[in-house]
N, C-alpha and C positions, 0 to 999 in steps of 0.2 A: 917668277916661279912656275915652272913647267910640271905637270903632273905627269908621273908615270905610274902606269897601271898594269900590273902583272896579272892576265887572266890565266891561271894555270889550270882551268877547265878540269878534265878528267884524268889528265896525263901523269899525275905523280902519285905514288904509295906514301905513306905516312913518315917514313925515313926518309925519302926524297924532300918532300914538304918541309920536314924539321930541317934538315941540311939548307936548304935555299932560306929559309927564313932566319938561321942562325947567320946565315951570309949577311943576309939585309940589317939586322940587327947589329952587325959589329960595324956598320957605317956610321960615321960622324954625321951629326945634323948638319944639312945642308941648306942653303939660302936658294940653291939654284934648282934643286929637284925635289919634289914631293912624292915618296915612294909609297904606294897602295898596293897590297899583293891580295889577291882573290883565289885563295886555296878552295880545294873541295869544300863545301859546306859541313860535311862531316869531322874536319880537322880543324874547324875554327877556334874552339875551345881550347884545345890541347897547344895550339900555337898561341894564342892568347896569353894562357898561363906561363908558358915558358917564355915568351918575348913580348911582354906588355908594352914595349915601346914602339913596337910593329904597328902600321896602322893596317886594318883589315877592310875588306870588302867582301859582301855576299854576292855570288854568282847569279842568285835569282830569289824570288820569293813566291808564294802561292797565295791564292784569293780565298780558299777555303776557309781560312779561319781557324780559331780554336776548337777543340771536340771530336766528332767522329770524322776524321778524315785522315785516314791511314798515310803515312809517307810526306806529309805537308811540312812545309817549312812556314809557319807563321811569321808576319813582321814583327809581333811581340818577341819573339826569340832575339832578334836581331837588337831589338831596344833593350832587353832586359840584360844582355851579355855585351852590350857597347860596341856593337859593330856600326861603324858611322858611315858607311857606303854600300849601295848596292846596284850590280848590273842589271840593268832591264833592257830587254829587247833584242839581245844578241840574235843574230841569223841563226845560230843553232837550235835555241829555245824557240825562237819562230818555227823553224822547220821541223824540229823533233816534238814539240808540245803545241803547235799550233797557236802559239800566240800571236796575235796581229795588234795594230796600233790601238784600238779600243782595249784591249787586255793590258798592254801595255801602260795606257793612260791611267786605268785603274790601279795597277801597281804602283805607279809615279805617284798619285794621289795619296795611298797608304804611305809610300816614304816621306811624302811632305808633312801629312800629318804627324807623323812620329819623330820628326826631325832627323831622318836620314837621308844623306845626300844621294839622290839617284844620278847613276851613270846611265844616260840613255843612248841606247846604239840606233842608229838609223843608216840606211844605205841602200844603194840602187841595183838592180841585177844588171847583168851584161847588156841585156837587151835594150832596156833603158838607157844605160850608158852610150849604146852604139847609135840609137836615136836621137840623142843630145836632149834627154829630156830629164837629166839628174837633178837639175836645179827645180823643174816643178814637181819632180817625184818627192824630193826632200821637205819642200815646203808642206805637200802634203801631210806627211808626217809629223811634221812640227805641229801644224793647226790641228790634227787630230789627236795629240797627246798631251799638248799643253792649252791652258785656258787663259784668254786674254783679261779676265776680270780677277785675276788671283794674282798676288804678290808674292813672287818667290826668293827663299832666302839664297840658296846657292844649288846651283843645275850644272852638271857635266854632260855635255852632249859628245858623243863619240861617231865621227863618220867613219864608217866602215863599209867601203862598196863590197857587195856581196861577191862579186867576181874577182876580189882581190885576197877573200879570207882564205889562208892554207893554200893558196894556190903560186905562192911565188911572185904573183905579178902586182904592180902598183901602178896607180896613175903617175902622169909626170908630175914632176914638181911644181910645175905652174899651175897644173890643175887643182893639186892640194891645195894649193896656196888660194886660187880662186874660189874654190868652194868653201873654205873655211873663212875668207871674207864674206861670202853671200850668207853664210849661216849666222854670222855675228851680225848682220845688217838685218836679215828678216826676224830674228830673235829681238830686235830693239823694239818690236810691237808688243813685245810681252815685259812685264815688270820684274826685272831679277836685281838682286842686291848684288850677287856675281855669278857671272855663267864662264865656264872655260870650253872651248871647242877643242877637241883632241882628234887626231887621227888614228885610226887601225887598220889593219889589212896587210899582212907581209912585212909587218916592221921587223928588221935585223940589224946587226951590226953593220951593214954595208951603206944601209940609207938612214937611219936613226938619226945621225947627225945632222943630214941636209933636211929632214922632216922639221925636225926641233929647230933649225935654224929660220923656218919660217915665221913671221912676225907673227901673223894671227891664229898660229899652230898652237895651243897652249899646253901641249902635252902628247902623249901617246897612250893607246889601249893595245898592250902587245900580248898574243896568245903564244904560240909554241917556241918561239924563240926564248922568251921569258922563262922557260925551264931548262935553260942552261946559265950554269954559273958565269960563263967568259960574257954573256949579255950583260947580266945583272951587275957585274962587276965595273961595266962601263958606267955607270953611276956613283961609283964610290967616290 
């Protein structure tokens, strides 16, 4: 089964979010795809109430905890409202909110402790890619975030090359395949009951079939393309 994660970021208003959630709710249960949508965190409860069969993810969480922390989203809110997944370390969160691997690791551990499946985003810059140091860079990220002494239940790793996100550029299929195989290999040093390696970065209708056709790619994390009904209908 391939994991299909729709990261709607802050693209959609409530009406648009509801419309796409209704579309997903109309799909028959599939053994081929597991669809997870990540609406704006503000809309979770409404979507969950209207479409309880939809699987939802948060786009991020905070480390500040409950109490005097204006604007924070505590992990307990996800647990209390049965949000089963959470995206961590997305490049936009790293850029806009200055999250680094150490911050992501702390959030990752919060998710693990609260039985929420983390969707951990990693990826290299264009300069790292051009200097052919992608594998070394990704290994460092993995080592910074995961702990070899911990046994993990389920982890999702989304490889998103920074130079590909929102640019329309993607690595060659052979490169995606090579990196996915590499990530599976280096993650063997950690204890996972289940690990999925996804690809993200300018995924669209023109390339999604080829990407999902790669044996070691367990799914896709999709941004702007997933806000279009035509793209979502591909998985019906």
